[in-house]
N, C-alpha and C positions, 0 to 999 in steps of 0.2 A: 176579427178577421183582418189580416193585413191587406192593404190596398196599394197597388201600384198605380200612381196617378199619371196623368198625361199633360205634357206641355206642348207648345206649338212651335213650329219651325221659324217663325218670324219674331218671336218674343213679344207679341202684342196682347196676349191674354193676361188678364189681371191675376189669375191664379190657376194652378193645375186643376184638372177635372178628373173624376173617376172614369173607368172604362165605359160604364153605362152612358154617361153624358157624351163622351167622345164618339161613341157609336151613333147616338141619335142626332148629335149635332152634325156629324159628317165632316164639315169644313170648320176650322177654328175661326174664332172672331179675328178680323183683320186679314183673312185670306190665307193664313198658314195652315199647315197640316199637323195633325196630332202625332206625337211619338211618345212611347212610355218613358217615364223618368229613369227607369232602369230596366235592364233585360236580365233574365235569369241565366244561370249557367248549369249545364248538365255535364256530368262526368261521362267518359267514354262508355263505361259499364252501364250507366243509366240509359244512354242512347241505344246501345246494342240490345239491351234487355227488352226494349219496346217491341222488338220483333215477335215476342211471345204473346203480345196483346192484339186483340182485334183493332182495326184502324180507329174506330170511334173512341176506344179507350186511350189510344196514343194521343189523339187530339185533345181529349179531356185532360190528360196528364199535363200536356204543354200549356193549355189554358190555365190550369190551376197554378202552374209555376209562374205565370205572369201576374198572379195575385189579383185577378179581376174581381170586381165587387158583386159577384153572384155566388151563391153557395155551391159547394161541391156537388150536391145531389142534383141541383138544377143544371149544372154544366154537364154532368153525366147523361142526364135525361135528354137534353137538347142535342148532344152529340150522337146519341143512339138514334134520335129521329133524323138527324142530318145524313148520317152515313149508314144507310140500311138498304132496303129493297128498292129504293129509288135509283140505286146504281146497279148496273148489269153485271158486275163482277164482285164477288165477295171480298176480294182484296182491295176494292175501291179504286186504287190507282196502281194496277199491277205493273211490273217491270218486264219488258221483253228484251232479251240480249241479242243483238245482231252478231256479235262475236265476243271474245273473252274480255274485251276492254271497251265496248260500245254498248251502252245500256239505254233503252228507251223507257222513260217514265211516262206511262200512258195516263194522262190526266183527263181523258174524255169519256169515261164510262158512266157519267151522270145523265140526267134526264134530257139535256140539250146537246150532248155529244161534244162539248167543248170544255176546256180546262176551267172556265169561269164557274162551272158547277161546283167545283171543289170549295170555292168560297161562297158562292151565291145560293147554295143550299144551306149554308151555315149562317151567314149574316142575317137573313130575314128572321130566323128563329131567335138569334141573340138580340136583334134589334127590338123585336116584340117583347122579349123578356126584359130588356133594358128599359123600354118605354113603360111597361107595366110597373117595374120597380120604382121608377121615378114618379109615376102617378101615385103609387101607394105612399111614397114619402112626401107627397105634396110639392115636389119640385116642379112638376109640369101638370097642366090640365088640358093639353091639346092633342089633336091627332096630327098625322104627318102626310106630306106629299113627297115621295121619293122621285127626284128628277134625275134622269140618267141620259148621258150622251154616250153613244156606242159607235164603234167602227164595225160592229157586226155581232160578235158573240156575247158581249156583256149584256146587251139589251135583252136577248131572249132568256139568258140565264137569270137575270134580275126579275124579269116578268114572271118566270116560272117559280122563282123563290118567293116573291111577294104577293102573288095572286091570292085574293080572298083572305089576306092577313087582316085581322081586326085592327081598326084604328089607323089603317095605312092605305093610301092610294099610290099608284106608281105610273109615271109617264116617261116614255122612252123616245129619244130622238136619234135617228140614224141618217147618214148622208144619202140623199136621193140618188139612186143609180150607183152608189158606191159600195154595195154589198152583193154577195152572191144570190142567185135565185133561191137557193135553199135557205140562206139566212133571212132573206126578205120574207119568204113564206112562213118561216118559224115565228117571226115577230107579228106579221100581219094576221095570222090565224090564232093568236094567243087567246086562250079562254080566261075567264075571270071577270067579276063585276067591277073591280076597282082598278082596271088597267086602261092605259091609253098609249097609242103608238103614233108618232109623226115622222114622216120623211121630211128632211130639211134640205132646202136648196143650198148646195155647197159641199164641202168635204168634212171629214171628221173634226179637224181643227176648228172649223166654223161652228160645228155643233158644240164642241167643248168650250170654246170661247164664249158662245152665247149662254151656255149653262152657267159658267162661272160669273158672267155679268148679272144673270138673274139672281144667283146666290148673293151677290154683292149689293143688290138693290134694296137698301134699307126701307124706303117707303113702301115698296111692294110687299116685303115681308111683314111690315106693320099692318098693311091692309088685309093680307091673308089671315093674320092672327086676330085682328080686331073684328073682321066681318065673318070669319069662318072657323076660328080656333084651329087653324092649320099652320104648321111650321114646315119649311122646306128642309129636306135632308138628301143625302146622296148615297147611292150604292156603287158608284165608281170606285176605283182603287185609291182615290184620295181618302176614302173612309178606312180608318184603321181596322174596322171590323171585316174588311175585305182582305187585308194584308195578313193578319194573324193566322187564318186558316191556311194560307199559302206557306207560311213558315213551317207549319206542321208537316206538309208532305215532303219537304226536303229533309227534315230530321228523320221522318219515318222511312224514307227511301234508303237512307244510309243504313238504318237498322236492318232493312230487308236485304240489302246487298250483302251485308255481313252474315245475316242469318241463313242465306241461301248459298253461302260459300263463294260468292262471286268477288268479294273484296275481303281482305284480311282486316280484322279489327284494328283501327288506328291508321290504316292505309289511307292516304289522302286521295280524294277524287276531284276532278274538275266538273263543273256544271255549266252546260251550254243552254241558253234560253233565247228563243225568238222574241225580240224585244220591241215594244212600241211605247207604252206609257210607263215603263220601267218598274211596275209593281212586282211582276213575277220574279225578275232577277234580283230586285231588292229583297224579296222574301228569302231568297237563297243566301244573300249576304247576312241577313239577320240570323238565319240558321247557323251560319258559320260563327257568328259572334257568341251564340249560346253553347258552342262546343262541338258542332258537327265537323268532322275532319274534311272540310272543303278547302281546296287550295285556290285555284283560279276560277273566276266567274267569267265565262265567255259570252260576250254580248253579241248576238247575231242580228244584224239589220238587213233590211232589203234595200231597194234603191232610194228610199227615203232615209238616207244614211246619217242623219244628224247626230245620232247617239254614237255611232262608230267614229265619226269625225271628232266628236267631243272627247271621247275616251282616248283617242290617239293624239289630240292636240291641246286639250284643255280649253278650247274655245267653242262655245255653243253659239252658232250663227245661223239664223233663218232669215236674215235681212233680204237676201236675193236668192233664196233657195226655192226651187220649183217643187211643188207638191206632185208626186207621181202616184198614179193609180196602178197597183201591182196585183199579181195573183194572190198575194198574202195581205188582204185588206185590213186585218186587225192590227197590222204593223204600219199602216199608212198614216203615220202620225209625225208631226214636226215639233209639237210642244209636249214634252214628256213630263207629266205632272209629278210623278213620284221621284224624279231626279232631285227635286227639292229636299226630300227626306234624306237621300243619300248624301248630298252635299252638307246638309246640316250636321249629320253624324261625322263627316270627315273633316269639318272645320272645328271639331271640339264643341259642337252645338252652339255655333255663333249665329244668333238671330240677326245681328247687325249685318254680317256677310250675306246672309240669305236675302234680307230686305234689299240690299244694294244690288245683288245680281238679278233678282226678280224685277226690280225697277228698270235695270238696263235691258232686260229681255222685253219688258213691256214697251219701253220708250225707244230703244235702239234696235230691237229685234236681235240682240246678241249680248253675250257677256263672256268674260274670260276669268277663270279662277286663278288664284295665286299659286305659286310654285309648290309650296308645302302641301296644299290640298291636292294638287295635280299628282304629286309623287305618291300620296296615299291612294289616290284613285288607281294609278297604274300598278300599285303593288297588289291590288285585289282583282283588277279587271283587265281583260284583253278584248279586242273588238274587231269585227270584220263585217263587211257588207257583201251581200250576195245578190247579183242581178237576176232577173226573171229567167233568163236562159239557163243560168247555172242552177237555179232552183229546180227547173224542169228536168235538167240532166240528173240531178240528185234523186228525184223521184224515180226516174227510169232506172238508174243504177241500183238503187236499193231494192226495187222490185225484181230486177233481173238477177241480182246476186243473193238476195235474202228472201224472196217471195213475200215481201212485206211492203204495204203501201203507206206512204207518207202524205199528209196533207201539205199544201205549199208552205205554211208557216214552219212546220217541223222540218221540212226539207231545207229551208233557209238555215235553220239551226244545225242540221246534220252537216251541211257543206261547210258552214263556219267552223264547226268542231273539227272537221277534217283539216281545215286550213290552219287552225290555231293550236291544236292539241300538242301536248308534250308527252311525257312518259306516263302520266296518271291515267287511270280509267276515266272515261267521260260518261256522265249521266246527262242525257239530252231530254229536255222537257218537250214531250210530244203533246201538242196543245189542242188538237182537234181530230176527230175521225175524218178520214179522207173523203167520205161521202158528203161532207158539208161543202166541198169544193170540187165537185165532179167534173166540171168543164176543164178546169186546170189539170186535174189528174188524167183525164182522157187525153188532152193535148200532150202531156208529158210522156205517157207510156206509148203513144203513137208517133212521137217525134215531131209533133206539130209546134211551130214556134209560138211563143206567147203573143196573144193578140190576133193571131191568124185565124181565119174563119174555120169553123168546124166543117167536116164533110157533111153533106146533106143528110145522110142517114143518122148522124148524131145531132145536127143543128135543129132538126124538127122535133126533138124530144124535150120533154120537160126535165127539170133537174132530177126528179125522182126516176123517171124513165131512163135517163142517161146513167144514173147510178146502177140501175139494174143491168144495163148493158155492160158497164165496167165490171161488175161482179161476175157476170157470165163469162166475159173474156178472160178474166184473171183467175177465176176459180176462188176468189176471196169473197164469198157470198154473204158474209155477215154485214147487214146494214141495220143499224138500230131502228126500232119501230118508229121512234119520233121523227126520223128522217124519211122513212119509207112511205109513210101514210100522208104526207103533206098535200098531195094532189087532191085527195078526197076531203080535205078540211076547208071549211068556209073562210074566205078572206073577210076579216072584220074591219080592218083599219086601212084607209086609203088617203087620208088627209096629207097634204104637202104644205109646209109653212116656210117662211123665211127665217134666217138665222139671227136676225136682229133681236136684241133682248125684248123690245116691246112686242114683237110678233110672238115670241115664245110666251111672254106673260099673258097676252090676249088668249092664246090657245089654252094655257093653264086655266084661266078664269072660265072659259067656255066649257072645258072638261069638268071642272068642279060644279058648275051650274047644272050640268046634266046628271050629276050624281044624285 
């Protein structure tokens, strides 16, 4: 069996590793991110023909094309488990068209009603299969702790994917007070014997920075391995096992658009993605590289507009940038980890350039890319930022004109697409069911300004009750059961910790001691 091996973005690994090792390691040695040595190429006919297959088989076909070191039968079986009755639509990620040239790729039909399910129902199964394969080969003899920093949706999706997986524990950190009531309850009520959830004092960047520091603490890793036979790994989008399933849905969506007659075979489309950590839009870029007729990638930012500014100027600067809490919390990110992969690809895979820029970001809180790399970036990407008022206006507009409710993240993408689009049809990544962000949706459709107080009849309601009111008022009464039943589910996790690495490490040890 051929194997496509994985290198790291900083050029610090001694040798490439197979897919199974890249997945269980999560982060490469030296702090870089794994990317495949090569990417496959599909012809237009091969892409279009995927519309004839069930989604799970499309995913398996793309995984096989990447020559991962698991056999074809295992890949098929894992994909059948991943994309089945745990999704509430047999198409897995159906496409709803608002008009002839605006198409919503609904990525929220999984068990937690967010796009993260598309990858985090997949990654845990491939993680477990990879770990088992490495144990059988004698490469490892340890179990794992998955440590996750989340701005809201990744945490719940990772918890749901990894709960009760053999040989694996999972601990999730989210910013205290920085997620919606529904997101909080989804995480705090999580079932499973191998799970832990902590609120962290600070914002998402504090969570992510703390997690990266723990991953980089060699003595702590040695103590976990020596005393407990446990290695740390990640389910964040720094893990290639998160990114590959996302590539699948962009390839698949083009096949579906052609198969349904909404796009002519070979006709280019633009893709607009609400962007925080840059993983979702990077997956669309990789889908373009392997042959999908994608023209421009439209990067939609909220008021934390560091990515929009970077794409428009070539300078990434967070030195004096204020972190803003917005109605689209999963995009409230200033340090976008997956941008490192994108820049690695656009520099001709220069680890030296990446090391220099990441050092500048760490030490100076800013970096500037060279003109050649900036030109390549601009040839593939356009970007805009949408403030909270415009986000709410987009929710109201789409509901009134199309009888369709957007969550705030998707609304940011919708408005950015309207601002940036050219002549191509646009595929907009719809990243969450509206009911995950009921307070914002209620404000939007009632013309209440962002941050303004809700009227008493709404303010007194729980998140679930408010969603019921919205459904009654709009007539859009489908609320996924996983969101509708949260008020009746026991809160299990209430701990609040500091973001300092030593505080996170102490919490990890306490959790493992209780296992």
